[in-house]
TORNUSE-93739 format. One record per residue (C-alpha): z, x, y; residue in three letters. Coordinates in steps of 0.05 Angstrom, whole numbers, plus 5000, padded with zeros to 4 digits. Layout:
TORNUSE-93739
ZXYala ...
END
This chain:
TORNUSE-93739
500050024998unk 498350275067unk 503850325117unk 504049735164unk 503049845235unk 501649395295unk 494049625294unk 493749415225unk 497248755240unk 492348635296unk 486648755247unk 489548245198unk 489947705256unk 483047795279unk 479347915210unk 483647565157unk 486546975195unk 480246955244unk 484546865306unk 480247345349unk 476746755386unk 483446455401unk 486547095424unk 480447225473unk 480946505499unk 487846205489unk 487745675545unk 489746075603unk 490745635665unk 491346185716unk 486546125774unk 485246875793unk 487747265731unk 488548015738unk 491148165672unk 487347915609unk 490547335576unk 489547675509unk 493648265527unk 499447815553unk 499347365491unk 498947925441unk 504748295478unk 509147685469unk 507047595398unk 508048345372unk 514348335413unk 517147755372unk 514948065306unk 518748695328unk 524648215347unk 524348375422unk 523647675447unk 525847725520unk 520747825575unk 524348425599unk 523948725528unk 516648605528unk 516048925595unk 519649545569unk 515249605509unk 508249545544unk 510850065599unk 513350555545unk 509551125509unk 508950625451unk 503750175486unk 497950575457unk 500350425389unk 501049705404unk 493649595416unk 494849495491unk 491449835547unk 494949535607unk 502349475632unk 505248905667unk 512048605685unk 516348035663unk 514147625721unk 506847645698unk 509247355630unk 512846805666unk 506946625712unk 502446655648unk 506846215603unk 507745695657unk 500245595659unk 498445705588unk 495445065549unk 499644955487unk 493744555452unk 489945175432unk 495945495400unk 497544865361unk 490644865335unk 490845575321unk 496945475278unk 493844935238unk 487745365226unk 491945915200unk 494945445147unk 488045155127unk 485645875119unk 491746045080unk 490745455036unk 483445655025unk 485646355007unk 489846064950unk 496446214985unk 499845594956unk 496545614884unk 503245764856unk 506045084868unk 503544374849unk 506544014911unk 505844194984unk 511143895030unk 512243775102unk 519343805132unk 521143535199unk 527943645233unk 530643745302unk 535244265333unk 538044495404unk 535445125440unk 537545405506unk 544145165542unk 545045205615unk 550144995665unk 545544685713unk 538944255704unk 533044645716unk 526744315682unk 524743605658unk 526643805588unk 534243915603unk 538843395565unk 545843305591unk 551643505549unk 557643055558unk 565243165538unk 569542645510unk 570642345580unk 562942255588unk 562942825642unk 556843265644unk 558843955626unk 552244305618unk 544744195594unk 541044345533unk 534044305509unk 531944015443unk 525343995400unk 523043785333unk 520044265284unk 515144175225unk 514344675171unk 510644735104unk 515844775050unk 516044744973unk 510745284964unk 515345894960unk 512446055030unk 515945715089unk 511245675149unk 513145295212unk 506845075254unk 508544595308unk 514244385354unk 515043775397unk 520243795454unk 524343185477unk 528143095543unk 532542555574unk 530541855552unk 526842115494unk 529842215420unk 529042655357unk 526542005327unk 520641925373unk 518842635378unk 518742715303unk 513642125297unk 509342455347unk 509843115315unk 508042865244unk 501942475269unk 499343085308unk 500543545246unk 496743095200unk 491243025249unk 490243775253unk 491743915179unk 488043325145unk 491342795101unk 490043185037unk 493443855058unk 500543645037unk 503043154983unk 509642925011unk 514342925073unk 521743065068unk 526842885122unk 534342835131unk 537942175137unk 537142105212unk 529541975202unk 530741495141unk 529340865180unk 524040365167unk 519340515228unk 519241225212unk 518141135136unk 512340645155unk 509341175200unk 509641675143unk 506241205095unk 501041015147unk 498941775148unk 498241745072unk 504242155053unk 509841955005unk 516942095035unk 522942375006unk 528942245052unk 536642365047unk 540641745036unk 547441705071unk 552241225105unk 546841015159unk 543940565100unk 551040325075unk 548239735032unk 543040134993unk 548240714988unk 553740274962unk 548839944912unk 546740634886unk 553640884876unk 556040264842unk 550440294789unk 550641064776unk 557841094770unk 558040824702unk 551641144675unk 550241784642unk 545442214673unk 538242104659unk 536442804657unk 540543454649unk 536544124659unk 537844844683unk 535145084750unk 536345814749unk 543845914737unk 545645224758unk 546244594716unk 543543984746unk 544743254728unk 540242704753unk 541341954760unk 535341514784unk 532640824788unk 526640534820unk 528239804828unk 532839774888unk 531939214939unk 529039485007unk 533339315070unk 530838765112unk 526039165158unk 523139585106unk 516139415082unk 516639685012unk 516439284945unk 522539684919unk 526040334933unk 526940894885unk 533641234895unk 536041884856unk 542542214855unk 543742944834unk 549743354816unk 548644094819unk 553644534781unk 553945264803unk 556645854766unk 562945894810unk 564645194795unk 561744924861unk 558944214856unk 553543964904unk 552043234903unk 546742824944unk 543142174946unk 535742094962unk 530841524968unk 523441574959unk 517041164948unk 514241624896unk 512841204837unk 516341464771unk 509641484736unk 507142004786unk 512942454797unk 518742614749unk 525942744768unk 525843484765unk 520043514815unk 523743004859unk 529943424858unk 525544074883unk 522543654936unk 529543484964unk 531844174960unk 525744424996unk 528644045057unk 533544645070unk 527845135078unk 526944855150unk 534545015162unk 534345715132unk 527646015139unk 526045565204unk 531745455249unk 536546015226unk 531746575225unk 528746345290unk 535346335324unk 538946915292unk 533247435294unk 527847155344unk 531946865399unk 528646225402unk 534945965438unk 533746495492unk 530946215559unk 526046735584unk 523246255638unk 526645595656unk 520345185661unk 518144645617unk 511544905594unk 514145625590unk 519645395542unk 514545015500unk 510045645499unk 515946105479unk 517945615421unk 510545625395unk 510046335400unk 516046425360unk 513846005301unk 506946325309unk 510147005296unk 514346775235unk 508246455202unk 503947105213unk 509447535194unk 510747165127unk 503247115109unk 502347865125unk 508348095086unk 508747635027unk 501247505015unk 496848055047unk 501448635035unk 503448394964unk 496648474937unk 495748824871unk 501949124841unk 505549234904unk 512948994905unk 514748444957unk 516348765024unk 522748465056unk 522948275131unk 527448855145unk 523149365111unk 516849085147unk 520649135210unk 523049835202unk 515650075182unk 512949765246unk 518350085291unk 516950785256unk 509850715266unk 510650695341unk 512951425341unk 507251695297unk 500752015326unk 495751505338unk 488451625311unk 482851565364unk 479850865366unk 472350985352unk 470450275345unk 
END
């Protein structure tokens, strides 16, 4: 395996992922640009992959001696990045992310799995004491006093494939909600990817409402949703039935022993336009005696999907938490506010998930060709940083 470098990563983007046209024309809205949009976008993108996500950190990179190793020919300041992100159109970046996933599927990146899922969930990012943009949502204490402001967005990610790839975000501000933003996000995602790209959607209990489930069904996707106290009658009926039954299936999932109860003849609640509701309950026994239990509902017919597959679909929801929100917050600073402007915030979130998707495809699929072992994220990061201090061969292209 050739040592990863930013130049080879650039070649992977432009040649393998076919992003050259997008990087050259990313939807720049500046009237009289002095610095090429490609340079600014690539600087932020490679900065995210190097986990240098603030505008000041990117400025330090492009003004250092490492600039020639980063495929950058110009230097600029953090104010140029702020001006650029305020005026960059997010639509081309969203389309580019969807194109990457379609290209990855054509390149058989998901061939090791049978079911491709889409997980949708919301989170908060970027807390401030004062309101500074239309996306700021007030934070109130127990006395309903405003003690600060925070931003929120919903994220959608490919899950269940062994390769978690986030590819779009939808912000929501005052008067909006995760519930409404998730519906807008899912509609746009299916429109960009096509109805045949994924086979199911998986969501938490907050989105397990009749209008959202109807929206998912209208998009041609079966849904797997967490069942909690927000649907008390259905949850009580499932508990009452499964309490006195033996598990319908027991199997090993690695070192864990899994017991599953299921039935597909539960009555839908009043506003749900389903004929019946299929409910399944799993009890996961871990080697340290920890027991994990959860109820889920779905419209998958039992003749099409068995209990083990439903169990894995349900567990895939945690990928958006662990490989999505946790990594983006802990390693890529998605909660950091580089520029307190609504469009700049959205562009920053999109660049973060674009960097995560590119890094995972490059590390887990492209570098893993042949007999090479899987490269960890820390190993790739170290290799990229070490390459910045090596002699750079002349570019004869």
